[in-house]
N, C-alpha and C positions, 0 to 999 in steps of 0.2 A: 470968267462967265459963269452965271449962275447954273445950279442943276436944273434941268427942265421938269416942269411939273406934270406928272402922270398919275393916274389913279384918283382915288376919292379926295376931296378937299380935307385939310387937317380939321380934325375936332378936338374940342377941349378934352383933356383926360378926366376919366371917370374915377371916382375913388378907388375903385378896385385896381384900375391902371396905375395909379399913383402907388398903391400898395406893392404891386408888381415890380414896378421900376425901383421903389425903396429896396425890396429884398434883393433883386438883382444887383443893385448898388452895394448893397452890404456883402453880398457874395463875392464882387469883385474885389473890395476893399480887403476883405479877409482872406481871398486867395492870395494877393501880394503880402498880406502880413504874414501868412504862414511860410510863404516862400523865402522872403526876405530876413526871416528870423534866422535861418540858418548861417548866412554869411557872418551875423553878428555873434552867434553862440558857438559856432564851430571850433575857434581856436580855444576858448575856455573849456569847452566839453571835452576836447581831446586831451588837454593838460589833465583834467580831474579824473576822467574815465580810464585813460591809458598811460598817463604819464608822457604823452607824446609831444614833443616841441617842434615849432616851425623849423624849415630847413633841413629835417631829416627825411630819409626815405620812407619812414613809417607815417610821418605827417603827410607828405604827399599821398600816400597809399590810402590813408583813411579819409583825408579830405576828398579824395577823388570817389571813393565809395560812397560817402555820405551825400555827395552832390548827384553823382551819376546813377547809382542803383535805384534810388526813389524815382528818379525822373524816368528811368527805363521802365520801372513797375507802373508809375503813372502815365507814360505813354501808351503802354499795352492796355492797361485797364480803361484808360481814356478813350482809347479807339473803340473798345467795347461799349464804352458809355455813351458814344456818338451812336452807335447802332441801337442801344437801348433808349436813347432819347427819341429816335425815330420810330422805334417799335412800340414803346410804351408811354411815351408823353413826356413832355419838357417839366411839367411841375413835379411829377414824382421822383424824376431822376435827380433834379436839382436838390430837392429836399433832403434826400438821403444822402447825398454827396456831401453836403454841408455839415450834416450830423457827423459823418464819418470822419471828416478831416479835423473838425473842431475837438472831438473826444480824443482822438489819437494824438493832437497836439498837447492836450491837458496830460494825458499819460506819459508822453515823452519827458515831460518835467520830472518824473520820478524814475528816470533810467538809472540804472545800476552799473551798466556794462556798454560798451561800444555796439555790440551785436544788438542789445535790446532797443537802443536809441536809433539803429539802422532800420530795424523792422517797423517800428512806430513812425519814422520819418517816410517810410514807403507808404504806409497806409494815409498819412497826410497827403502825399502826392497823388495818391489814387483819387481821392475825394476833389482835390483842387482841379485835377485835369478833367475830370467829369463834369464838375460844377460849370466851368467855363463855357464848354460846348452848350450845355442845357441852357445856360442863361442867355447866351447870344441868339440862338435860335428861337428861344422864347419871346424876347424883346422884338426881334425883327419881325415876327408875325402878328404881332400886336398891332402894328402900324402900317396901313398899307400906303399912306402918303409919303413918298420919299424923302422929302426935306424933314418931315416930323420924324420918320424913323431914323434918319441921320443923326438929329439932334438928340434923339433919346438914347441910342447907342453910344454916341459920343460923351454925352453928360454922364451917363451912368458908368461908363468905363473910366471916367476921369476920377471916379472914388477909388480905382486901383491905386493911385498916387496918395490918396488919403490914407489908404492901408499902409502904405509904405512910411508915411510919416507917423502913423500910429504905433507901428512896430518900433521905430526909432525912439520915439517919446517913451514908448513901454520899457524898452531895453535901458534907456538912460534912466528912468525912475529906478527899476530894479536894481541896476548897478549901484545906484547912489543908497537905496534903502537896505541894500543887502549889508551895508556897513554902517547903517545908521547916520547917513549924511543927507544935507538938504538935496533935493532931486531937481534938475533942469527941466522945465515944462515947456516954455518957449523962450526966446532971447529976451533976457532981463526978467524972466518970471520964473522963481523957484518955489518947490513945494516945501513945507518944514520937514525936517529930519525924521525919519520913522524906521523902526526896525522890523523888517518882515519876519513872520514866525518860521522856525526851521521846519523842513520838510523830512517826513519819515514815511516808509512804507507801511501800510497796516499789517498787523500779525499774520493773517492768513496768505499774504504775499511774501512772506519772510525768505521764501526758497529763492527769490530772485537776488537776494543780496541785501546790502545795506547802502544808504546813500552817504558817501564819503564827507561831502560839504553840503551840508542841509541848508545854508544860507547862500549857495551859489546863484547868483544873479542870472545865469543863462537858463536855469531852470524856471524861475519866475516868469520870464520871458516866454518861453514855451507854454506854460500853463495859461497864459492870458488868452491864448487861441480859443479858449472854450467860450468866449462871448458870443459869437455868431450862432452857436447851438441853442443859447437861451433866448436869443431874440427870435429865431426862427420858430421855435416852440410857441411863441405868443401870436404869431401871424399865419401860421400855416393854414388854419381853419378858414381864412378869409380870401385866399388865393384862388385863382382860376386857371384852366388849362389854356393852352393856346387855342383860339377859335378856328384857325386855319386847319392845324392839325386834327382838331376834334371833329369838325364837320366832315372831313374826308375819312376819319376812322369810322364814324358812325354810318356814312353813305356806303362804306365797303369799297370806296376808291382809292385808299392809301396804298400805295406800292410798297413792296418789302424792300428795305434798304439793302445794298449789296456793294461791298467793297470792290469787287471785281468791275462793277459798273463805272467806277471813278476813272477806270482806265480804258474806257469805251472812246472810240474815235472823237467823239463831241467833246469829251472832258479830259482827255489824257494830258493834253498841254496845260490845261488849268491846274490839274492836280499836282502835275510835277513841277511848274514853275512856282506855284504858292508854297509847295513844301519846301523847295530849296530856299526861298526867299525868307519864310518864317523862321527856318533854321538859322539863317544869318543873323536875323534880328535877335534871336535868342542868344546866339553865340556872341554877339556884341555885349550883351547884358551878363551872361554869365562868365565869359572870358575876360571881361574887363570891368565893368561897373561893380560887380558884386565881389570883386577882388580888393576894394578899397579897405576893407577891415584888416586885411593882411598887408597892406601898403602902409596903414598908419604908424605902426611902431618904428618905421625908418624916417619919418618926418622929422627934421631938425627941432621944431619947437616942441614935439611930443617927447623926443629923446632928452632934451634938457630938462622937461617938467619931471619926466620920471626920475632922472639922475638926481634932481634937487629933492624929490620926495624921498628916494631911498637914502640919501644922505642924512635928511632928518630922522628916518626911522633908524639910523645906525648910531645914534648918538649913545654916549656912554652910559646913560641912565637906563638904557634898555635892559631887560632882565638877563637874557641870555643870548648867545650867538645865534642858536637855532631859532628863538623866537623872532630875533631881528630879522634874519633871513626870510622867515615866512611872512612877516608884516610887510617888509619891503617888496617881496614879490607880490603881494595881493595888492598893495598900493600901487604898483607900477601897472598891473592889470586893470586895476579900476580906472586910472587916468586914461590908458589907451582905450578901454571900452566907452568911456564917456566921449572921447573924440570921435571915435568910429561912429556912435549913435548920431553926434552932432553933424558929421558929414552925411551919413544917411539922411537925415532931415533935409540938408542941402540938395542932395541927389533927388529926392522925392519932390521938393518944391520945383526942381528943374522938370522933372517928368510931369507934374501936374500942369505946369505952364505948357509943355509940349502937347499934352492932351487936350487942353483947351483951345490952343492954336489950331490943332488938327480938326476938333469939332467945328470950329468957326469956319475954317478954310474949306472944308468939306461941303457946306453950303452953297459954296460959289464957285468952286473950280469943279468942272465937269470931268475932266481928265484925271483918272485916278493915277496913272503913271506920273502925270505932272506934279498931283499932289504929294506922292510919296517921294519924288525926288527933292521937293522942297527942304525935306529933313535929311535926306541921304547926302546931298551935296555938302552942305556946311559941316556935317558929322564926318566926313572924310578928312577934314582939316582939323576939327576940333578935337577928336578922340586922340589922335598922336600927340597933339600938343598937351592935352590934358595929363596922360599918363606918362609920356616920354619925357616931359619937361616938369609941368607943375607939380606931379606927384612925388618928385624927388628933391624938390627945391624949397617948398614952403607950404605951410598949412593954408594960409589966406589964398595963395594961387589956386591950390588943388579945390577950395572952396568954390570959387567961381568956375575953375575948369569942370568941376563934377557937376555943376548946375547946368552948364552948356551941353556937356556931353549926354546928360541924362534927358534934357529937352529934345535932343535928336534921336536917342535911341528910343525912349519910352512911348514917344508919338506913334511909332511904328506899330506898337501893340494895339493902340486904339484904331489905327488904319485897317489892320487885319480883321479886327472885330466888325468893322463896318464893310468891308469889302468882301469877305468870304460868303455871308449870306445871299449876296448878290450873284453870285457865279455857280451856285449849286441848286438843283431843283428841291422842292419841298421835301420829298421822300428820301433825298440824299443830304439834306442840309446839315443835319447833325454829324452824319457820318463824313461828309467832305470838311466840314470845319474840324472836326476830331483828326482826321488824317493829317491835315496841313499842320495843325497846332500840336498834335501828339507825336506823330512820327518825325515831322520836321523840326518842331520846337523842342519837345520834351526828351525825345530819344537822340537827336543828333545835336541840335543846338546847346543843350545843357551840358554835354560832355566836355565843352570848351572850358568849363570850370576846371576839370582835371587837366586838360590840355595846357592851360596857362601856368598850373602849378607844376606840372612835369618839365615843362621846357625851362620854368625858371630854375628848377632843381639842376637841370643839365647844362643851364647856360654858362659858359666859361667866363673867367674874370673873378676879381676878388670882392665885388660889390656885395653887400649885405643882402640877405635874402628878400627883405621887403622891397629893396630898389630892383632886384632882379624880375620880382613880380610884376612892378610897374612898367618896366620895358617890355616885357613879353606881353602884358596887356595891350600896350601901344601897338605892337605888331599885330596881334590878334585882331583889334579892332580896325585896323587900316585895310587888312586884308577882306574882312567879311564885309565892310562897307563898299569896297571895290567891287566885290562880287554881286552885291544887291544891286548896285548902279547898273552893272552890265545887264543882270537878269531882267531889271525893270522894262528894258526894251522889248521883251518878248511876254510881259505880262498881259494877259488878255483884259480889255476893257469891256466891262458890262454894257450890254446892248441897249438896256433901258434902266429907267429908276426903279421900276417895279421888280418885285422878287419873282424869279421864275417859279412856275408851277411843276 
């Protein structure tokens, strides 16, 4: 059944609206670009900056810190950002948040210690968490027609998966060009070999230490996050503020946002249920999907390829045992990184398909509960199969499994981007979205990245660490999907297609 038509008829987008949509889409894309960079770089970063290897307590500790502490900081400041979005406007908060996370990501590429990397990743998360809330509120208020609004929100959020593809491509290129090899761009398409320049801190920052491996691919991957700041500087003068927010601000009728009001009798159930369900959506992503780079070293095909390359590096004509060991180790790491980047591409293709499917179905299915269950029900089966079976038996099975799993998980993020603006009034729109996304998603949901690693460390048995991570990820995914299906029966249905005042 189609969404009922309420409010003004849809009108063609003006050039300014197209520019705002493009800016928001860029923001969504690089939000995910920044977030998904960490799963790809955390393993080599821990090896270089701390000499910490997977399967050790130190690895689990720092893996947990690098995933959860930035998420906690992002959640706290993101909640404040929701308040600031309602207080000072959507455009201003979005612009500054993009600048913050882009510049912090670039600086993270020059990290010399793990604490330095941790601090800069915290700044990245703060910018990402604030930007998402501002962008969703801004877009929702630009389009009073419900179907047009659903289409714009769904279409722009689909660029999040483009951001995931971008970081996978960027990481694959960086891993290849760091060692002067041809770089994979798309299936069957390679870029010619190139040696990226070495990285060094400027002299006035020498007190921070020195960069041990100036050609480390993970550094180049992080530095590429500067791109959105350069694009924003070009378009910012042409952007306009949300007309709904601005008219109320000028008329003096805009109420002050209040977190306490989210727990008033009329909003309490909405706030609690959405926070719980957003937390489960993030838990499925961080506790399972984003563990794939830690699972890749255990795949039979990857292990065989690494062994063959290391045997080649160990030929008698190599200059010395020490040089042989270093070259073999780097060759193995490069192979694992290239396969991780490839699987990230498959994951993001699946996520993009899920977002597109959600955007299309949202135009024709009135019931928001029914819409969400179309992705939760198959995910309850697909996620355990992907991680409990495909992830430990073969690369090709995991490629298809991760596509389907990502389809079911990532569509949920577009769902929340469409749903949340419809259940909170204008003066609480940014605050309400921020509470669900940052307290539920960032503070609670992302901690499952650490939960999976710690459970894998303590999981009994003689399986290798990569396989233990896969088994735990399957269990985590099964649990959070089951909770979300149960909670969906309590999820409030929006009363109309129009945004509440």
